[in-house]
N, C-alpha and C positions, 0 to 999 in steps of 0.2 A: 880286335883285342890283341895284345902281344901274349906271346907264352908265359911271361911272368904272371900276369893280370889273371890269365885263364887258371894257372896252377895254383894262384892264392883264392881266387873265388870256388875252386873246385874243392880246396881244402878246408874252406871256411863252411861250404855246404854240406860236406863229408863229417864236419865236427857238430854241426847242427842235427843231422840225421842220428847221430851217436846219442847225442843229448837228448832228444824227441823219444829215445827208446827208454829211456831213464826217468822223463819227468813231462810235465806239460808245459809248453811253450812259455806260457806266461811266469812260469819259475825258473825259467834259463835266462841268465844273464849274458851279456856281451863279452864280461870277462870270463865265463865259462867256454862261450864259442871260441874266443881266441887262445886261450890256454890249450884247449884241447887241439886247436888246429896249429899251435907253434907260432902265431903272431901276434903283434901287439894291437891295442885298442886303437891306436893310431892308422893302423893299417885296416881294420875293421871299417872306419869311417872315412876312408879315403875309396871306400868301395860301396859302403851302404849306410845310410841314416838309422836304420833300426833293424832291428833282429826281424821284425816282421817283413820287410823289404827283402832280405836274406831267403827267407822262407816263400816267398812270391816268386822271386828268380828260379829257386828250386822247382816248384810246384810248375811255372811256366815251361821251363826246360825239359823236364818229365813230359808234359802234355804236349811241347814242341816235338820231343822225339818220337812219342807214341804216334800223332800224326803225321809225321814224314814215314813211318813204319807202314801206317794204315793206306796211306796213300799210294805208295810204292808199286802195289800190281797194275796201276792203271796210268801214273803218271806221265810215263814217257810214251805210252802207245793206248791213247784212249780209244782209238777206234777200233783196236782189235779186243779191248777189254770184254770178258764174259766170265760171268761167276761161275757158270759150269763147268770152264776151262781152267779156272786156278786150280794150281797143285800147292802142297805145304812148303815148297821150297819157294814160293812167289811170295807167299802171305807171312809177313814178319812181325805182326802185332806180338804174338805169344813169344817168340823168340826175342824181342826188344824189351818186353815187361820180364821176361828172365836172367836179361843181361842188367836190368836195374829192380832186382828183386828187392832187395833191402828199403829203396825210397818206395815201390808199390805198396809193400808190405806194410811200412810205416805209415803212408798217406793215407791210403785207403780203410785202416784199421781206425784212425783217429778222425772221428767225425767233425771236429772242431776246427781243422783245418782248412776247409774248404775245397778240398781236393777233388773229392767224389762230385760235387756240383760241377767245378770246372771241367772235370772230364766229362761227365755226363752232357756239357753245354758245347764241349769242342765237338764231340761224335755228332750229336744233333746238327751243328753247324757244318758240317761234312756232308749228312745224310740230306740235310736241305738242300746245300749247293749244289750237289752230284746226284740228285734224285734220278734223273732221267738215266743216268749212266749207271749208277747202281742199281736200280730196281725198274729195269725196263719193261718187264712184263707184270706190273700193276695194272690191275683194268680200271678204268676211270671213276668207277661207282665205289673204290675203296678210298675212303677219305684218308688223303695224304698226310696231313699232320698225325691222325691217329695210328698210321702204318709206320711213320718214322720214328715215333716214340716208342712203337713196339720194337722195333730194330734195336733201337740205343739201349733200352733198358736188357734185351737180350744180349747184346754183347756186353754191357756192363756186368750183368749176372755171371756171365762165363768168366769173366777176370775176376770179379770177386769170390767167387767160386774156387778159383784156381788159387788166389793168394789167401784166401781162409783155410783152405786144405793144406796150408803149407808147402804148396807147389808140389804135391803129392804126385802129380802126372808131369811127363817132360812136355816142353813146348811143342815138338812136334806132333805128340800125342793131342793135345788142345787144339792145334790148328786142325789137324785132321777132323775133329769132332766137330769144330764149329764149321767146316767146309761141307760136311756131310750133314747137320743140321739144315744148313742153308740150303743144300740141294733138295731136302725134303719136300719144301714148299714150293719149289720152283716148277714142277709139272702142275701141280693143282693150281698155282695162280695163272697159269697160263690158260688152264679151261674155263675159270671162272669169267 
């Protein structure tokens, strides 16, 4: 994609986010989106067929960025990944959420946009695909699916808490807390 296309799509997404703060998706018209973004309807239709397509791209972009931030601590050096050795500077998910605060605040608080379900499924997919790497000390008698889902909802719970608190704490503080909470269960898991 060239810079012009990227700039146009970003402006349309920003306009949609602004409008979603004011009203429901079903109440928003394409004319309102393009007017807010400073483009024509023809420009909108050159990129999207429906406003839902624009929303879907926004959601996929936000989740894609979240997944990249989530995978960053282990993506380049899988052999040396160790949860116990992670530092707040290597874990970027709360930093990413903070950088995209308005999108997360809006998308998580609106049940009808499907964002929370897609984010849950994205985290569940990572935990399922990377189970042995991310959870190496889980004894075999612990049901894998139950353990994965407990961790999925823990992460989502921390994110939702932070968003719903109005980003009361810094991203660094949330990262510190998440790492400390994760480390609490590590010694016990090794003993089970």
